[in-house]
Structures are given as C-alpha cells and as structure tokens.
C-alpha positions as CSV (number, residue, x, y, z in Angstrom):
1,X,-0.1,0.0,0.0
2,X,2.8,2.5,0.8
3,X,4.5,1.8,-2.4
4,X,1.3,2.6,-4.4
5,X,0.9,5.8,-2.4
6,X,4.6,6.7,-2.9
7,X,4.2,6.1,-6.6
8,X,1.1,8.3,-6.8
9,X,2.9,11.0,-4.8
10,X,6.0,10.9,-7.2
11,X,3.6,11.2,-10.1
12,X,1.9,14.2,-8.6
13,X,5.4,15.9,-8.0
14,X,6.4,15.2,-11.5
15,X,3.3,16.7,-12.9
16,X,3.8,19.7,-10.7
17,X,7.4,20.0,-11.8
18,X,6.7,19.5,-15.5
19,X,3.4,21.4,-15.9
20,X,3.9,24.5,-13.8
21,X,1.7,26.5,-16.0
22,X,-0.7,23.9,-17.0
23,X,-4.2,24.7,-16.2
24,X,-5.6,21.1,-15.7
25,X,-4.4,18.3,-13.4
26,X,-6.4,15.1,-14.4
27,X,-6.4,12.0,-12.2
28,X,-8.3,8.8,-13.2
29,X,-9.2,6.5,-10.2
30,X,-6.2,7.9,-8.0
31,X,-7.4,6.1,-5.0
32,X,-7.5,2.5,-6.5
33,X,-5.5,0.0,-4.4
34,X,-5.2,2.5,-1.6
35,X,-6.6,1.7,1.8
36,X,-8.5,4.4,3.7
37,X,-5.5,5.9,5.6
38,X,-3.5,6.1,2.3
39,X,-6.4,7.5,0.3
40,X,-6.9,10.2,2.8
41,X,-3.0,10.9,2.9
42,X,-3.1,11.2,-0.9
43,X,-6.3,13.5,-0.7
44,X,-4.1,15.8,1.9
45,X,-1.3,15.9,-0.7
46,X,-3.9,17.1,-3.2
47,X,-5.0,19.8,-0.9
48,X,-1.4,21.0,-0.8
49,X,-1.4,21.1,-4.7
50,X,-4.6,23.0,-4.6
51,X,-3.3,25.5,-2.0
52,X,-0.1,26.1,-3.9
53,X,-2.0,26.4,-7.3
54,X,-5.1,28.6,-6.1
55,X,-3.5,31.7,-7.3
56,X,-3.2,30.3,-10.8
57,X,-6.4,31.6,-12.6
58,X,-6.6,28.6,-15.1
59,X,-6.0,25.6,-12.6
60,X,-8.6,22.9,-12.5
61,X,-8.4,19.5,-10.8
62,X,-10.3,16.9,-12.5
63,X,-10.7,13.7,-10.5
64,X,-12.5,10.6,-12.0
65,X,-13.5,8.2,-9.3
66,X,-16.0,5.7,-8.0
67,X,-14.6,6.3,-4.5
68,X,-17.2,8.6,-2.8
69,X,-15.0,8.5,0.4
70,X,-12.2,10.1,-1.6
71,X,-14.5,12.7,-2.9
72,X,-15.4,13.5,0.6
73,X,-11.8,13.8,1.7
74,X,-11.2,16.2,-1.2
75,X,-14.2,18.2,-0.2
76,X,-12.8,18.7,3.4
77,X,-10.3,21.2,1.9
78,X,-13.0,23.8,1.5
79,X,-12.0,24.3,-2.1
80,X,-14.6,22.1,-3.7
81,X,-18.5,22.5,-3.0
82,X,-19.7,20.1,-5.5
83,X,-18.9,17.2,-7.9
84,X,-20.6,15.7,-10.8
85,X,-22.0,12.2,-10.7
86,X,-22.4,10.5,-14.0
87,X,-24.9,7.5,-14.2
88,X,-26.8,5.6,-16.7
89,X,-30.5,6.1,-17.3
90,X,-32.9,4.0,-19.2
91,X,-35.6,6.0,-21.1
92,X,-38.0,4.1,-23.5
93,X,-35.7,1.1,-23.7
94,X,-32.6,3.4,-24.5
95,X,-29.6,3.9,-22.3
96,X,-28.4,7.3,-21.8
97,X,-25.8,9.0,-19.6
98,X,-27.2,11.4,-16.8
99,X,-24.9,14.0,-15.2
100,X,-26.0,15.4,-11.9
101,X,-24.3,18.1,-9.8
102,X,-24.1,17.0,-6.2
103,X,-23.2,19.2,-3.2
104,X,-20.1,18.0,-1.3
105,X,-22.1,19.0,1.8
106,X,-24.4,15.8,1.2
107,X,-21.5,13.9,3.1
108,X,-21.9,15.9,6.4
C-alpha cells in the first residue's frame, strides 16, 4: 500500500514539476488499491497542490473516481463545493448518460 501511495505522490510531484503553467491536472481513479488511511493521505497531498495553485487563474483539478469517500476527503479542503455524478438512465428502452451536480455537503 505504501508503495502505491509513494508512486502516486511521485507522479503528482512530476506533474507539478513539468506542468507549472498547465491549467488542468486530471487523475483517473487515483485511490484505486489504496486503503483508507493512504487515500486520505493522498487527498491531503492534493490539498497542498490546490493550496499552492489557487492563485493560478486557469487551474482545474479533474478527478475521475468511483470512491465517494475520496471525494469527501477532497471536499474537506473547502475548495470544492460540488462534484458531478455520471450515471446511466434508461428511457424508453434506450440507455443514456445522466450528469448530476451533487453538493459535497451531502456527506456531512
């Protein structure tokens, strides 16, 4: 578990080093294979990135995850008030994607 977290932190550091002026940091399932303690530690590391980058006008953090506990940990920073939940809906026998904006406060 610690090796997975260390790998993620190294990737995050590399992204920060090589993408100083990049506006978007995208993470796909970053908490996969992490236990709760390490996922919270990674969310804390992301809080530091957000704090460091908050002065940058074009900075956006995009996290694609199924882990709502991780979303809650990210929301604890106070920088994020909502997230988007994508789900499937069936209408008239056809399957469509539905996008719903959800308040982080729902976790409280």
